[in-house]
N, C-alpha and C positions, 0 to 999 in steps of 0.2 A: 141408611142413614143417606142424610144430605151431608158432603163434606165438605163446605166450601167454608164454616168457619173453624173445622179441622187446618183442613188447608190454608187457612190466615194465618189461623196460629202456631203452624209451625215454619211459618214465613217470620211474620213481626210479632214484636209483642202488641197484645191486644188493650185498649184502654175501654175498661166499662167510663160508665158517665154518675155521675154526681150524687146529691143526697135529694131526693127525691118530695120525701116532707118538709125540709128547710126550705126548697124553691117554690112547693105550696103555700107556703106560708108568708111567703113574699110578696105574692100578690093581693094580698087583703081580704080574701076571702069572708060572704058574709054569712047567716045560718040559713039564707037563699038560697045561696050560690050552691049550698049541701042537699037542696028539696027539703028544707024547715029545722025547724029546732032541733026538732028530736033524732037528727041523723049529722045537726053540726060535729064537725071532728072526725066523719068515716073519710077519711082521704080516695076509698075505694069507690066510693058510689059517685065522686066527680067524674067516672066514667060514663054514666048517665045523666046527673045532672048539669053541669058545667064541664062535657069533652076536651074546649076551647083551655082550661084551664092547666088539665094534658098535656095540650099539645106545645103549651109554651116552653114548658118543661122540658117535653122532649125535644121541640124546636131549637133550645137555649143550647139544650149540651152534644148535639149534633154537629150547632154552626161553630161548639168549640174542638171540635174533632173528635169524638166520641167514634170507637168502633160500634159499640153495645150498648143499649137501652134499653134498662128496664122496666117491665109493665107496673103499672100502678094498680099491682094486686096482693102488695105484702101482705094485707090483714085478711085479700080476699076468699078465706075459707069459711062452710058454713060453722063453725066452731065458734069464731071471730064475730062473723055478722049477727049470727044468736040475738049477739048484745043489744044491736039496736034493730031487731028486727023482722031482717032481712035476709033470714038465713038461705030461704027459696031459692032467692038471689045471683048462691054460690056459684053457679056456672053462665051464668050470664053478663056480672062482673068478672069473669075471666076471661070470657073470649070477646069482649066489648074490650077490656083493657090492651089485650092482645092484638088486637085488630088496628086502635088506635095508633101503637107503636109501629105494629109493621107500614103502615101506611106511613107517617112519614119515615123509617128509616130507609122503603122504598122512595120516599121523593128526596132522598138525601144518597140514594148507592149513588156508586157510577162502578165500572168494570175496574179499574186501577181502585176504587177503596169503596168495597162492599159494608153496607150497615146488617148488622141484627140482631134483632129481637131477641132481650132473656126475659123467660117471663119469672116472674119472681115471686116464691115462693115460703110466705114469712114461719114464725116458730108456732104460729097460735099463743094464746095465752095460759097454753096449760102445758105443766108438763108432768106427763106419762106415766117416769119412774115414780114422783110421789103419787100415784092413785086420783092427779086432778079428774085423770080422760081412760077408758080403755083404746088397748092398742087398735083395735081394728075400724073403731070410730072414727078415732084421729086417721088411721090410716085411709077410712073412705071419704073422708073429708078432703084430704092431699086427691086421693086416687079421679075427683071430682075437679080439682082447682086443674090436676095438671090436663084431666081431658081439654077445658074450658081455654086453658092458654095455649096449648097445641094444637084444638082446632081453629083457636082466631087468630094462626097465625107465629109462633115464639117460633125460634130456630130451635131454640134451647133453652133448657130449665135450668133456674139458680135456686137453691136448696137454705137456703141462709140463714146468718144470726140465728144461728143453732143452740141451743141453751142445755138440749137435754139425748141425750147417743140415740136414747129408746124410742123421740122423737123423730130423729135420724133415719133411724131405722123402722119406723112406721112410714114414714116419703118416701124411702126407696121402693120400700115393695109397694105401695099404690105405682109407681109407676113405673115398675118391675110389668104390674099387674096391667099394667095399661097398654105395654109398649109388648106382651105377649095378647092384651085381647085384639089390640088393632094391628099386629105388622108394624106398628109404626118403630121410629126408636130415633130419639133425635140429642147433641150430647147432653150431660148432667155436670153441673155444678153443686159439689158441697161446701160452704164456707160456715167454719163455728165462728163464733164467739169465745173471746179470752176475757175474764172482765179484769177488774183492776187486782187482783188479788191474785192472778198468773194461773185462776182457772177458769174454765166456764164453770156456768151457777151451779151447776150439781154439784161440784169438785173433781172436775173431771179434765188428769192434767192432757197435754196436747198427744204426748203421745200413744193415750190410749184414744183418744180422737180419731189418728192417724191406722192405727190397729185395727180400728174398727171398724172402717170403713173399706180399708183394704181391699177384703176377697171379693166387691160388688165391684165386678169388669161391666156396671151398666155409667158409671161413675170415674166420670174425663177428665176433671178438673179437684183438685184439691185446692183450701185454702181457707183466710180467717177474714171476718168484719166487721165492726162496727165497735161500741166499749170504746172502747181509747185511739190515740193517736195513734201514730205509724211507731216511735218512740217506744212506746209501752210493749207492741208488733214484735222489737224487734228479737227479742232471743229468742218466743216460740217460733216467727218463721222461721230463723234458724234448722228449729230443731227439721218444721215440715221437708226444709231444701233439701235437706241429709239422710231425709228419710221418708218420704214419699216417694213411691216409682211413679206418678203423677204430674202433669204441671202445674203450679201451684201460683193461685189468684190472690191477691191481697185486696184489699181496699176499706182503710183508715177512716175512723172520723178526720175532723178537722181540732184534733187535738182533742184531750179532757173533753167533756161539756163543763161550762161552771156557768152556776148561777146570780145573774147579778139583774138586782130591781125586780125582782121574780121573773126576769125571762135567763134562757136558756143560751150562751153564748162560746159560739166556737171561737177558737185567738188563732190556732195553726194556718200562718199567710201559705201560697198560692208554691211562693218562691221555696219557704221552710219542707213544703208537704214536696213538692219535686227533687229535692235534694236527699232526705230519704229514702223513695221511688228510685235516683239512679241509683247507691250504694243497695236497696232491695234488687233491680235488675242487674246490675254491673257486677255485683260483688257472689249474690248469695243466689242468681237465677231464676227469679221472678219471670214469669213466662205472661202473665195479666193482671193488671192495674184498673182500679179504679178509686172513688171514691164514696164514702158512706157519708153521714151524719153533719151538718154542716159545711161540707163540700160544693163549692159555684161552679158556673158554667169558667169561671177566672182558673179556681186547680184545676176542670179538667182539660182546658188548653198546653197549660203548663205539664202536665202528662199527654198528652195529644205530643209534642213539641219531642220532648222526652222519649218518646214511643219511635219515632223517624230517627232516629240517634243512637240509640242501644239496642241491640241484643243480648238478651239472657245469658249469662254467666253461664258454663257448663257447672254441671251438679255432678259432684262426687255422694253418691246413694248408696247407705246400709241399707241393705239386702235380706237382711238378719227378720225370720219368722215370729211374731208372735201371737199372742193371744191376750186378752185383756179383761180387768175388771171394768164396773164402770169407773171406776179412778183412776187405772194405773196399768200399763204395758206389764207380762211378763215372756223374754225371752221363753221359745218350746225347744229350746239346745241352752244347758246350760255347762261352763267347762269349769271346773270338774260334774259330768251329770253325775244323777239324772235330775230329772225337773223332778220335785215330788208330789205325788197326789194323795192327799187326802181320802183315806179308806171307812170311817167316824161317820160318815152322813149318809149311812145306807141302812134303811130298813132293815135288808138282808142280809149283813155281815156284821150287822151293831143289837143288840140288845136296848142299850140305853136307848140309840136314835128311837127307835121301835115301838116303846114305850111312849117315851115322847111326843111320837105321833101319833099313835092309838090315843092319846089323853088333850094331844093339840097343844099341845103346851112346844107355841110356834119360838118366842123368847129365851127359852131353853136350848129351842135345838141351831136357833141361832149362838147360843153360847159354847153350842160346839161344836159352831164354826168357829167362831174365835179361837176358842184353844187348838183349833189342833194348828193356824197359821202360826200361832204361840209358841206352837212344839216346831217350826219350819215347813209346810207343809206351803207347797208354792201354787196348789192347784187345789178347789175338794169337789171332791167325786161326789153328788147327789142323786140319790134315789128313792124313789117313796112308795114303791109298788109295794102292796099289804094284802092278799086276800080279802075279795070284800067289803073292800073301802074305795072309795074312786079316785079314783090314781092324778086323771086328769085334774080334780080340784086340787088335791093336796101340791103337785106340782106347781100349782099357779101360787097357793099358798108361802110355800117354801120361796119359791123361788123369788118374789116376789118382796120378800123382804132380806134373804143373800143380795137380791140387787144393791141394793143402799145400803147394807150392813155388813156386810162382807168385803174386805178389801182386796180381793186374791179373784182371778176368772172361776169359773167353773165348768167341770164337765155336769153334762147331763145324760142320769144314765137310765134309759126307761127302753121295752120291746115295743113298746107300743107310738105309731107315729103321732097318733093325737097329742099325746101324753109330750112327746117331744114337742111339737109345733108351740103347746100354749107352753113352757119353756122358753121357748127362743120369744115370742113374745111379751115376756113379762122382763126380759133379761138384754140391757142396755148395753154390755159390751160382743167381745167376738167371742161364745163358747164353741167348746167343744163338746160333740154329740158320741155317745158310746149304747150303741155303736153300730157296724154294718157288716152282714156276713153272707154269704151265698147257699145256706141252710136252707132256705124254697126257692131258690134259685133266685130270679134277681131283682121280681116284683116290689119285695119290698126296700131291697139297697135302691130302689128306683126310687119310690115314694121320700126316704131319710136323706138322698144325694135332695133330691127339687129343694126339701125342703132349708138342706146349710146353704145352696147356690142363694134361697131367697132372704134369708134370713144373717148371710157373711157367721157361718159355722166352718167352723173344721170339725174330722169326725174320724173315730178312731175305728180301725177296720182288721175282722176277727179274721184267723185263716182256718176256715170255715166253712165245707162246701154241702152241694146235695147230697155225699159220700158220709158226713160229718167231722167231727177237727182231725184236723192234719197230725196226724204225728212225727212222720219224717223232716227234716231240714227240707229236703229237694220238695217234697207237696206242700209243705208250709211256702216255701218260694213258689211253686206253680198255680196256687192259691191268689195270693198277695200280688203276682203277674196279672194275672184275671181280673181282677178287682181296679186296681191300678187301671186299666186300657180301657174300664167301662168309665169309672168315674171321672180322667182328664177326657178320654176319647168324646164319650156319648153327654156325660154330664156338666161336664167343663170347670172340672174343678181342678184346683191347681195342683203339682208333689204337694207344698209346703204348705196344704189343709190336708193332706193323710198320713195319717198314724198307723204304723202295721202292730195289730199287736198280734205277736208269733204263739201265744198262746203257752203254758208250761201245766204239769200234772205232777200230783203231788209222788215226791220219791220217799214214802212213808209207811206205804202198802207193800214194799215190801213184797210187791208186781213183777213178772219180769218183763210184761208185754211194755213197762212203763222207766224202765234202769237208764237205760237211754235218752230219758225224754229232755232232760236238763240240757243233755250237749243238745241235742235238737234244737231247742226251741234258741238256744247261742246261736247254736249257726247258722242257721236263722237269720236273726237279725243278722249279722256280721252278713250275707245273703245279699239283705235289699238293700243294707246302706252301702254296697259297692254299689250297687246297680243305680241306685236311686239316690243320692247322696241328698237332694231336698227334699226326701219324703222323712217324717218320724217313726221313732220304733217307742212302746210301752208295752207294758207288761202287769199284770196285777201277782205283784213279789209274793205275795204268802201261799199263793197256789200250793208251793213246790215244798212246803213243810205239812199241808193240812194234813189232822191226825198224829201229828208230835205232838211231847208238854210242851209249856212253854216257853222255857229256858233253851229248848232244843229248838222249836221255831226259831224265836229270837237272831239264836250265832246259823244256821242256814238259811234264814231270810238273807241276815248280814252278806256271809260270804255267796251264796246268790248275785248277789245286784251288786256288787264291787269283780264277779266276774264277769253278770250281763252288759257294764259299763263298760268294761275293758272292749267289747266288741262293740259297740256304740251303738249302747240303749240308751234314748235318750230322756224316757219316764216314764218313772215306774209308783205306780196306787199301793200308798205302804199307808203302816199305822207311823208314824215320822221317828215319831220317841221311842219306840221299839228297834229302830235299824244301831248296829253300832258299828264303827268306826274300828278295823279289822286290827287294829295296834289294842285294842280295847278286848281282846278275846283271844284266850290260849292260845299255843300252838297245838296244842292237839287237838280243842276243838276244831278251830281250823283245819287243821287235817282233817279231821274226819269228816267236815263237812263239804271237803275235796272231792276226798274219797267216793262220798255218796253223788256228788253231780256229778264228776266227771267218770262215775261206774267203773273206778278203779277198785277190783274183785283179786282179791287174795285169799288164797286156799293154803287150807291149813294140811301140812302129811299127815296121812294117814297114821 
């Protein structure tokens, strides 16, 4: 990777340019300038029909002191260009947009003040979470755009004005694929748009956006742009500065747009913009600033002067690991624990869910998900595997509905790699994949971890190797250590995205081999949490009571869960409404359950 941009960002506040569209409009362009009435309003085509108009915008901002100019390519995906009948020109328009900006940036660059070109990648006109477009189609369009921009001379890419986190994931998948194909890498900025109601267009809270982008190591800078002025951005910007581990970017409009006499007007003055940005940099620690709709060269000149004067404030960052739905984040550790993972949206474990799946009663399946949320589940385990059915299709149908209709994050539960990928392509948040193990060696684990990296997911790792399920605490820990070494060292996963399930076996069989299995499970949890404190642990708790009557199961599950949490358990797959607090279990029941768990044998005299 060319590090000049990163080096410059480490030395000083960097300044983006202002509004491309606003400043093109001031040139009073005619239909002829756009290449004819059928293309009028297609700003992106100006790189071919009237490149001097684009050069004028770049020149004004460079002379104002901007460090970074954006290419005139905001809508240059085939998706948007198809509305003008020129989808086949997508690569060419992106290449030319980058080439024009490159020439202008080079003309103004000096050794002391290099200028950079950011390839602008807008949100298109489609929302994949609402089914307007398929993930693969959107990803392929972004791939073509990224290729044109980088090959035309862009120093970095700016995935901006993001309205749907599934659109962000498609763009990042496209960029990741281009990087792998070409062995090229440039910095990437992701910038979301928070509307006046305080969320993204799809209802996504800023915390969910930060969490969803967090696992993507190709993202260099994260921030916000467009929709509102700086005043309305401040609360969400503060959250980003306190929670994102990346340098922070902000590019507000010149205030909230107003319609005056049929014209869109922006009233925030350069002086007012400077005052907000002074606080954002000097108090919150923002590192990259600029202007969006309505901002002029005068606005940018004030920001350039400010950037020469200030350094970003030091930031104290909360590094708590999270997962997220489309709407909101959920911490991966609660205090007190555990995080409850609803187990009933599973065709293997729930007769009702299986019957609904067979009848394809998707609305009722959504109702089951919502019922578990009301019962206290923090995540939902989703499994649609059933012999004779198309699991990939079923997963697509279920996850695409849960994506917008379930407010808590999902755990994708499947043994099939293509099914896992299908789910991740239809899920806008940060999911958990359940699961990987070493039963068949490293091959399948490698496939699943590759997907987790590509789509920004955490993963559950079971303590199983080529010899089967580990039964002793020492063997469970040994397998966990081997998986962690491969996951982090070979596949680039982070500790905080690894969740170890040390497995538990039923205590109800009376089998001598498993009498101490619960102790071994709990001891392994304790060993893992001691060795790798940023990793997490999970259990399918109800396995411990399999074969017992319902009341006994509820008691044993509840006591075992309490004991495991004391050892460091973070998450539990349970029927949340069937878990009882210890004070609601009679003393005799608690004692019997604990004797089973601890294998406290008492022998009657002969």
